[in-house]
Structure formats: C-alpha cells, structure tokens
N, C-alpha and C positions, 0 to 999 in steps of 0.2 A: 739710536737705530733699533730696528726690530719692533715687536709689539709689547706694550706694557699695560699693566693694570694695577691700580693702587686703591687700597681701602684703609681708612683710618677711622676709628670710633672712640670718642671719649666715653668711658664706661661710667663716669660720674654724672655727666650731663646728657648723654645720649646724642650729642652732636656728632655728625659724621661727614666724611668726605669720600666720594666714590668716583674714580676716574676709569673710563673705558672698561666697564664690567662686562666680560665676555668669557666664554669657554676658552681656556688655554691649557696646554699640556701640564698635567699635575705633577709629573715626576713623583717624588716621595711624599708630596702633600697628601696623596691619596691614603697614606697610612693613618692620617687623622680619622678617616671614616672607617678603616679596618679596626682601629682601636675602639671607636664608639660602638660599632656593631658587635665586636667581640665581648666588650663589657656588658652589653645588653643581653647577649646570649648567655654569658656566665651568670647573670643575675636572674634571668627569667626563663631560660631555655633548658633543654635536657642534653644537648650535644656537647656542651663545653662547660668545664668546671674551672674555677679560679685556683688551680693547684700550682705546684712549683714549676711545672713545665710551662703553663700558661704565663706565669710571671716572668720566667726567663725569656720566653719568646717576645713578650710585650716590651720588656726592657731593652732587648737588642734591637727590636724594630724601631723604637722611638729614639733611644739615646745615641745609638750609632748608625741608625737608619739601615739596618740589615734587611736586605731584600728577601732572603730565604725565610726569615722569621715571619715576614708579612705574608708570604705565600703559604707558609705552614699554618698560620692562624686562619687564613681564608679557607683552607682545606678542612679545617676542624669544625667550621661553623655549623655544619649540618649533620655531622657524624658519618657522612658518606665518603669523606676523604678525598673529594675531588675539588679542584680549583673552580671549575664551572659552576658547581652547586654552591660553593661558598660565595662567589661574587654575586650570585643572584640575591643572596641574603643581604650583602652589603649594599647593593644597588636598591633593593627594596627599602632598606633602612634609610638611605638617602632620600628616596622619593617620599616616604612617609613623613620624614622630618623637614621637608622643604628645601633640601639641597638640590635644587632643580638643574643646576649646571654641572653636576658631578656624575661621572660614570667610570666604573672600573671594569675593564674588558680584557686586559692583557697582563700576564704574570709579571711581577716586578723583576727587573734585571734584563728585560728585553727592550728597554729604552723606547717604548712606544708612545707616539703622539696621540694614540687613541684613548689613553687614560686622561681624563680631563676634569678640571674643577674651575672655580672662579674665585676671585678675591673676596666677593661678598659671601659665598658659601663657607670659605675657610674662616672668615671673620665671624660669621654667625656661629659656627661650631665652637670657636674659641670663647666667644662671649657666653655661650651656654655652659661651657666648662667653668668659666669664671663665676657665673651666677648659680652654679650647682644644679643646672637643669639638663645637662647632657647625660642621659640615662638615669642618673640619680645623684643626689648630693655626695654620697659615698664614692661612687665611681668617678664623678667629676673631680673630686679631690685627688684621687689616685692618678688620673690622667694629667692633671696639672703638675703633680709631683714628678712624673716622668718627663714632661716637657721642660721642667726646670733643670733636669739632669742632662739635658741635651749637650752633646760634646761638639756638635758642629756650630761654631760660633763666629764664623767669618763674615756673615752678612749683617742682618739686623742687629745682633748683639754687639758687633764691632762699631756700630754707628751711634750707640748710646754711651753716656758717660760711665766711667768705671764705677762699680759699686751699685749700679742700678740693676734690680732683679728683673730677669726676662725669661719667659717660658716660650720656647720656640720649636718649630719644626721646619726644616729646610726641604728643598727638593731640587735636584739638579740632574740634567742629562747633557748630551752634547749640544742640545738646542734650547734648553730651558734652564733658567736660574730663578728659584723661588724661595721665599721665606715668609712664614706666618708666625706672629708672636703676640703674647700678652706682655705688656711692659708695665711694671709697677713703679711709677715715678712719684716724686713729691707733688708735682703739679696736678696729676690725675693718673689713674690707672687707665690704660688704653689698649686697644687692639690695633695692630698694623699688619697688613698683608701686602707684599709686593711680588708680582709675578711678571716674568719676562720670557719672550720667545725670540730667539735669534738676536739677542741684544748684545752689542759689542761692549766689552768691559762691564758686564752686568753686575758682577759682585761688587765692584767699587761704586757703581751707581746705586745699588740697593743700600749700601752703607751711607751714601749721601742723603738718600730719601729718609 
C-alpha cells in the first residue's frame, strides 16, 4: 500500500533499476544534502570551518539523525545564522549538482511533506561519495565514514546478511519510511534506495526489498 520508489545500481557494472522515480517526502534523507553542502562550504567558503563544533554537529546529524544538528548546520552555512539563508545555499547546491527532485524548505523536526527528494537523487549522491566526487575525495571519505557509523539499522541493514558492510541514512516521519545505502558485498558494491509514503508495514517491506 502507499507510494513506493526504488533505485538500485551496481557500482561495478553501472547496471541499474529504477522504479517509480518521483518526488517523495524526504524526512531525514534531506540530511545527505545538508552534509554535502556543509562540507563544500567548509572546504571552499568563509562562513563555515571544519572545527570541533562542526564535527560534533555532523556526527549527531548523521549517526543518530539529530534534527537540531541539521538545523544548526543549515543556519551556519552563510554566517547569517538564519535557517532561511542556509537552505538557499543547500537548495542551490542541489540545483548546481543535478539533484533536481530535491528541495529543503521546512526545519527538521516539523515533520513536513514539503521537504522532498527522490530515489535517484539519493542514489546519485551516494554514488558520488563512493567514487570520491561528492565535494572532493577527502570530503567523500569523511561522509562515508559517518554513514558507516549510522546507528539506525532497522531497515536496509537488517535485510542484508550479517557481516556485510553498509553505509546508510534513514528517514522517517509519521507518513514516510525511507532508507538509502551503499552496500559493500562480495558480488558487487551497490547503491540501494527505498522510499515510501503512507506504506503499511513499510519497515518490514524495506527489509524484504
């Protein structure tokens, strides 16, 4: 039941499967784009430095999906200290880098369906991290390290065999259950993204996928 979107790509052969690619509520998947925009600003900008505060916020935002850390990073992106200014930077980053179905409009914690992304956008972001082209090889490596330290493992990670390394970012609200991951398997390294809106038993369905 509900709306579903699935993307899988074999990173060794570039074969892929894409089902029902459309804008869906991102929930915390939007934090992937906050992360990339923040690392880009830390590398190339003036408003943000990769100091201990930055590292602490980034770790909490990704590994335990802390909403206030995401909002705080967004507010720091321009040096103006406002969420509105920060999301302009994030949305510009998305547009510049081809994440055409992604939009960040409402602060995290407000459970808004207005924040959207797509399975293909998330998959492309993860592939760029994997290939070292998300911001830079150095930043890509740091981002993957954070995703590997993810504590929310009840969806895609629960569906792969024990011992398989997986770097993932979940997203959940009262109406959405999402997960996006890089899976390092013996057969191939691959990206998998499953998004759902109003899906009954969605966590278990994501595990099955």
